[in-house]
N, C-alpha and C positions, 0 to 999 in steps of 0.2 A: 351471655356467651362471649368469651374472650375473642379479640381480634386475632387473625392468623399472623404469625411472626414472619416478617419479610426477611428473606435470605439476603445477607449482605453480599454484594458483588465483589469479586476479587479482582484487584487491579493487576493487569499483566504488563502494561507499558505505561510509564508516567514520564511526561516531559515537564521540566521545571525551568522556566525563564530561558528557554532556548533561543539563542541568537546566532545568525550566520551572516557575516559580512564578507562580500567578495571584493578583493582588491589587493594591491601590493602591500599595504599597511593596514590590515583589517582592524587592528586595535586602536588606531586613530579614529576610524569610523565608529568603532564600538564606544569609545569614550564620548564622542560627539552625540551618539544616540542616547547614552545615559545622561548626558547634560540636557536632553530634551529637544535636540535638533530633529527635524523631520527627515523622512527618507529622501525627499527631493533636495532638501538643503545639504544633506551629507553627500549626495551625488554631485551637486554643483560645487561644493567646497573641496572634495577629495577625489572625485571620480570613482568612488566606491559605492557598491550596491548593498543595501540592507535587504537580504533575501528573506530572512526570518526575523521577525521583530518582536522578540520577547514573548514566546508562546509557552503556555502551560496548559496541559490537559492530561486526562487519564483515559486509558482504553482498557476495558474489562476483559477478563479471560472469557474466551468463547464468543466474543463480539465481532460482528462484521462492521467495521467502522470505516466510513467513507470520508476522505478529504477531497472536497470539490473546489474548483476555482478555475479561472481563465488562465491562459498562458502568461507566465510572469508573476503569478500570484505567490509562488514560493512552495507550492504543494510537492513538486518532485524533489526539490532540495530537502524538504522536511523528511520525506521517506528515506532518502539516501543518507541523511544524518543518523537515522535510527540504526542502520546496519554499518555505519561509518565508512561508506563509500565516499562520503564527504565529511570532513571533520568540522564540527560546530565551532564557532568562535568563542561562545560562552554558554553556560547553562548545563543542565543535567538530563540524562536519558536513562531512566531506570527500567530494566527488564527483570522481572521477578526480584526486584529490590537491588539489583546490581547496577551500578552506574557505568554503563558501557561508553559514555562519552569520555571517560578518563582511564579505561583499561588499555593495556599495551596491544600491539598488533597481533601478537601470538594468541592472546586470549580472544581477541575479536575474531580471528580465523576459526578458533574452536567453536565460538557461538554461531558463526555462519554455517559451519558444517553440521551442527547438532540441534540448534534451537531456532534459527531464523533462515527461511528460504525466501528468495525473491523471484518474481515472475515479471519479465520485462515486456514492453510494448512490441518490440521487434523479435520476439520469440527467443533469440539467443541460442539457437541450436547449432551443434556442430554438423556442417553439411556433409562431411565425409564419414560420419558415424551413423550406424543404423538407429532407428527409433529406440530400440531396446538399449543400445549402448549409450544413447543420450540420457535415457532415464536412469541408467546405472551410474552415471558419471559421479554424482555426489557421493554415492556409496563407495565407489572405487577410491576416491580421494580420502575417504575415511578409513580405508584399509580393510573394508569388508571383503571376505573371500568370494571368489567368482560364483560358486553354486548358490550362496545366499543372496548375492547381488542379483543374479538372474531370477531367482524366485520372487524377490521383492519387486523387481521391475515388471515381471509378468502379472503379479497381483495388482500393481498400481495401474498398468495399462488396461487391465480389465475394469478397474474402477472408473476410468474415464472413457470406456467403450472403444479402446483401440487394441484389444487383445490379438487381433489378426494382423496387425501392422508392424510387429516388432522387428521383422527382417528387412523392412523397406528403409530407404533413405528419406530424410525429411522432404527433399524436392519432389517426391512422389505424392505428397499429401497436400490437401487444400490448406488455406490459411487457418481455418477454424481447427482442422485436425492438428496442424503444427502447434497451435496454441494449447491444445489439449496435451500434446507431448511436453511442452514447457510446464504445464500445470502438474502433469504426472511426475516430472523430474523433481519439482519442488516437494510434492507429496511423498515421494519415495523415501526421503530422508527421515520421515516422521517428525519433521520440524513442528514445533508447537505454534510458531508464528509465521504467517505468510504475508510478505510485503508485495503488493501488486501495483505496479506503476502503469496506469492506463493500459492494462493488458489486452483489452478488446477494441481499442480505438482504431486499429489498422484494419479491422475486419468489416466486411459488408454488413449493412444493417440487420438483415435476417440472421446471418451467422452470429452476429454480436448478441442478438436477443437469445439465441440458442445457448451461447456460452454463459450468459447471465443466468439462465435457468439451470444450466449444468453446475455453475458455482453454488447456487442456492441449494441444489440437491446434495452436492458433496458436503456443504457446510452443515446441513441438517443431519447428515450421517457422521461427520468427523469432528464437528465442534472445535475447529481451529480458531485462533485469534487472528483475524485478518484485517490488515490496514490496506484499503483499496483507494487508489488515486484515480480521479476522474474529472473531466471538464464538462460532463454531460449530466444535466440535472435529472433527466428521465432515468438514466442508469443509476444515479445516486439514490434516488427515491425508491427505485425498484428493489435494490439489493441491501441498502444500508439499514442497520439497526439504529445507528445514530450517524449524523452528518455534521462535519465542520466545514463551513464555507469560508474560504480564504480570499483575501484581497490585499495586495501590496504588503505581503509578509505577515499580515495579521489574520486572526480568526474573527470574522464579522459576526457569525452566529453559529452556535452549536446546539443541536437538539435532535429529537426524532423527526422523521419526515412529517408526522402529524403536527408536532410542535412548531416546526418552521412554517408550514402552510397556514396554521391558525394564528400564529403570532410572529409575522416577519419583523425582523429587528429594524430595518430601515429601507430606504428606496432602492438600494443596491440589491437587497434580497427580493424585494417586490418585483424588480425587473427580471430577475432570474425566474421567479414564479410565474410571470406572465406567459412564458412558453408553455407551462403546464396548464394554465387556465385556458389558453388558446386551443391546446390539444383536446381538452375536455369539451370545449365548445364545438369543435369540428366533429368529435365522436358523438356528440349529442348526449 
């Protein structure tokens, strides 16, 4: 009996040798980095920070990919480079084969309107607009006519369980509900890629777990390509198909939750995992 043929996963996002240096003369820092100087040496010599230190990785279509790391690890810079809120110093960012690291701003705006949506930690809602108007915003910018905008907004609000809240202002909603509005706004544009920068970290623990469950439910239904940034290992292991752990601008380990637990790359990863081991011990 022949073995089943494995379906090849299609790459949606690919980073090749991505480097970001912050400072007045980033290319001086870049050259020192390429000469082999360490992050600390470059900081001491030039007062420039190597935030992303030559990262290459692939994210598959339909994957919920988590980048995890502590504050200052470079994870938020990485996600902002992908939609060019931050311009990388060097390297390539391919989305469906197109190198968005080197397209002009007009093309990048088109991609943000049609292919890439971002969900921020602090919701980013317009306080003077209704929930429905907030969800419609991306569609309005794209020039979609009002009846179609409204229909899509209503459908998307129903998808996240807020169909009765369209006429309210965001201030009337709880933090969890406001983040659902932010998620609905991102989904309303039918973007294929969602970039989520610690979207649940400002929420209370119970609401945060509910939002994680909601994201997993939506992903099972919609099959988006999601890049999710987190500093919480419990969150990362709960939602991630694969996880990249960052430290000092580098990826320390990349793998599935099972792979990382069974084969931690070094003491840094083992220290992260200790929190999970302790939780299991407490739960028995």
